[in-house]
N, C-alpha and C positions, 0 to 999 in steps of 0.2 A: 504493500500500500504506500510505503514511503516513496518508492520510485515514481508513483503516479502523481504525487503532489509536488515533486521537485522540478518537474518540467511540464510544459504544456502539450506534449505529444501523447498519442495513444498507443501504448504497447499492447497489441492484440493478444488476448489469452488464447491458449490452445483450443481449437474448435474442430469437431468432426465434420462440420458442414461442407467445407471445400472439397474434401476427398469424396464424401457421399454425393455431392453434386456432380463431380467428375464421373463417378461410377454411373449415376443416373443418366447423364448426357451420353456416355458411351453406349449404355444399354438402349437409350432412345434411338440411336442410329442403327444398332443391330435390330431393334424392334421394327423400324421402318423397312429394312431390307427383308426381314421375315414376313412382314405384312405384304410387301410387293410380290414376293416369290411364292409364298406358301399360303397366303390369305389367313395366316394365324396372327391374331391381334393380342394374345395374352401377354407376351413379353413387352409389347409397346404400351399396353394399358398399365402394366405393373410399373414400368419406368416413369410413366406420367404421374402416377400416384406418388412414387418415391420423390420425384422432383418437387411436386407440390408440397409434400410434407417437409422436405429440406428447406424450401423457400420460406414456408411459414415459420419454422424454427429459427432460421437465420434472421429473418426480419424481426422476430421477437427479441433475439439477442441484441441486434442493432438498436432497437427501440429502447431496451433496458439501458444500454450503454449511454445513449443520448439523454434519456429522460431522468433516470434514477441515479446513474453513476456519475453523471456530469463529465464524461470523457470526451465529448465532442466540443473541444475548445475552439477558439477562433482559428488557430493554426490548423487544427485537424479539419475544421469545416472548410478552410481554404483548399486544403488538399483534396477533399471530397468534391468540391466544386470543379477543380481541374480534372478530377477523375471522371465525372459525369460528362464534362465537355469533351474529353478525349474519347469517351465511349460513344457519344453521339457522332463525333467525326468519323469513327470507325464504321458506324452504321451508315453514314453518308457514302463512304467508299463501297460498302456492301451493296447498297441499292444502285450506285452508279454503274456497277458491273451489269446489272440487269437492264438498265436503260441503254448501256453501250451495246449489248447484244440485240436489243430491240431496234435501235437506230440503224445498226449494221444491216439487218434484214429489211427494214422498212425503206431505207434510202437506196439500197442496191439489191432488189429481189432477184435471185438467180434463176436459172432455167429449171431447176428441180421443182420450183413452186410456180412455174408458168411465167416467170419474168413479170409478175404483176403483184400488186398489193391492194387489198388483202389477197391471199392466195386463193386459187380457184376452189370453190365449194365452201368457203368460209363466209358466214354471215355475222358481221360484227354487231356488238350491242349499239343501240341508239344512245349516244352519250347524254342526251337531254331527257332521259326517262329515269330509270333506277340509278345510274351513276350520278346524275345531277342531284337526286334526292339524297344519296349518301354523302355527297359533297356538302350539302346544306346541313345535314345532321352533324358531320364531323367538324365543320367550321363553327357551328353553334356550340358544340361541346368545348371547343377551344375558347370561345368567348366566355362561357360559363366558368371554366377553370381559372381564367384570368380574373373574372369577377370575384371568385372565391378567394383568390390570393390577395386581392386588394382589401377584401373584407377582413382577412386575418390581420393585415397590417393596420387596419383601422380598429381592430379589437372587437369586431362584430362577429361573434361566434355563430349565432343563429343563421345569419345571412351566408356565412362561409359554408356551413353545413348544408344548407339548402342548395346552394350553387354547385358544390362539389357532388352532392348526391345526384343532382340532375345530370352532371357530366358523366357519372358512372352509368346512369340509365341510358343516356345517348350512346355511350360506347357499346353497351350490350345490344341496343337497337341496331346500330350500324352493323355489328357482326351478324345479327339475325337476317338483316336485309341482304347482306353479301352472300350468306349461305343460300338464301332463296335464289339469288342471281346465279350462283354456281349450279344449283339443281336444274334451273330452267335454261342454262346456257345452250345455244344451238351448235356448239362445237366442244371438243374435249381436249384434254392434255395431249393426246396423241395426234391431233389434227395439225400437222405441219409445224413449222417454226412459230407460227402465229399463236397456236394454242399453247405451246410450251412456254414461250416468253410471257404470254398473258397470264397464265395461271401461276407461274413461278413468281412474277413480280407482284401481282395482286394478292397471291396467297401468302407470301412472306409479309406483305403489309398487313393483311388480316391477322396474321400471327402476332405482329407487333401491336395491333390494336387490342388483342386479347391480353397480352402481357401488360400493356399500359392500363387497361381497365382493372386488372388485378392489382396493379401498383396503386392506382387511385383508390381502389376499394380498401387497401390496407391503410392508406393515408386517411381515408374517411373514418375508419375505425379509430385510428389514433387521435384524429381531431375530435371525434365524439367523446373520447376519454380525456379530453383537455390536455393532451400531451404536446401541444404546440402553443407558442406565444407569439406576439407581434415581433419580437426580437430574435426568436430562436425557432425556425421552422424550415430548415434546409431540406428535410425529407419531402415536404410539400413542394418546394421549389424544384427539386430534382424530378419529381413526378410530372410537374407542370411543363418543364423543359422537354422531357421525353414526349409528352402528349403533343406539344406544339411541333416537335419534329415529325411525329406521325401525321399531323395535319398537313405540313408542308409536302411530305412525300406523296400524300394522296392528291394534292393539287397537281403535282407533276404527273402522277398516274392518270388523272382525269384528262389533263390537257394533251399529253403526248401519246398515251396508249388508247384511251377511250375515244377521244375526239380526233386528233391528228392521225393516230395509228389506225383508226377505223375508216378513214377516207381512202378513196381510190388513188393509187399512186399515179402521178402525172409525169 
């Protein structure tokens, strides 16, 4: 204990969650392969449950370190801010690879797909129907999470809870609408490069929406338990930054893949 009060840094205690998280992630990959080749989903489902349990326990420990143990000092918080910034930068690079693949095929359709875009037999979505609705939903959720943040700064807990709760509901609604869109899609993942790039890019974005919704849900729980103050709420800020990143990626998806990518190549 004396080491903790002699300096402002956080010396992390030994924890089982990193290694268990790695095991769960590795098993998740193996579960995907098993699902694709043998239609067996038990390994995949087990790893999903394991990762959820690990995440809940890990978030619990971080919350305790911040709220009750006072380990998240200004210097530690600065390091965490840089950490989330670098994480979002890595996510930008991650999605850039998908856009790069899509632009490559869109701008120079080769002879294997009929030298045209969209490829022959592909009926793209109307960007101004369901995709536009999802855009409105996600942008509205971004407005609400910003509103909630300013309510925290202003010391208005009730308003912050209401706005953040609505943000979580909109995130769930977005995921539900996108699931219906996938079910009713007139093309599949195996339908040429269009289907593959479309489902990979929008699917990973949908996964990020689910993660962001869980993140905001955990923050909503902590906020309801009065674990944030107007001067100490970095966990909320990190979740809000991540959610805004998800919003921006969706705008690029809507403009480049749904609208521009669904138009005939000239």
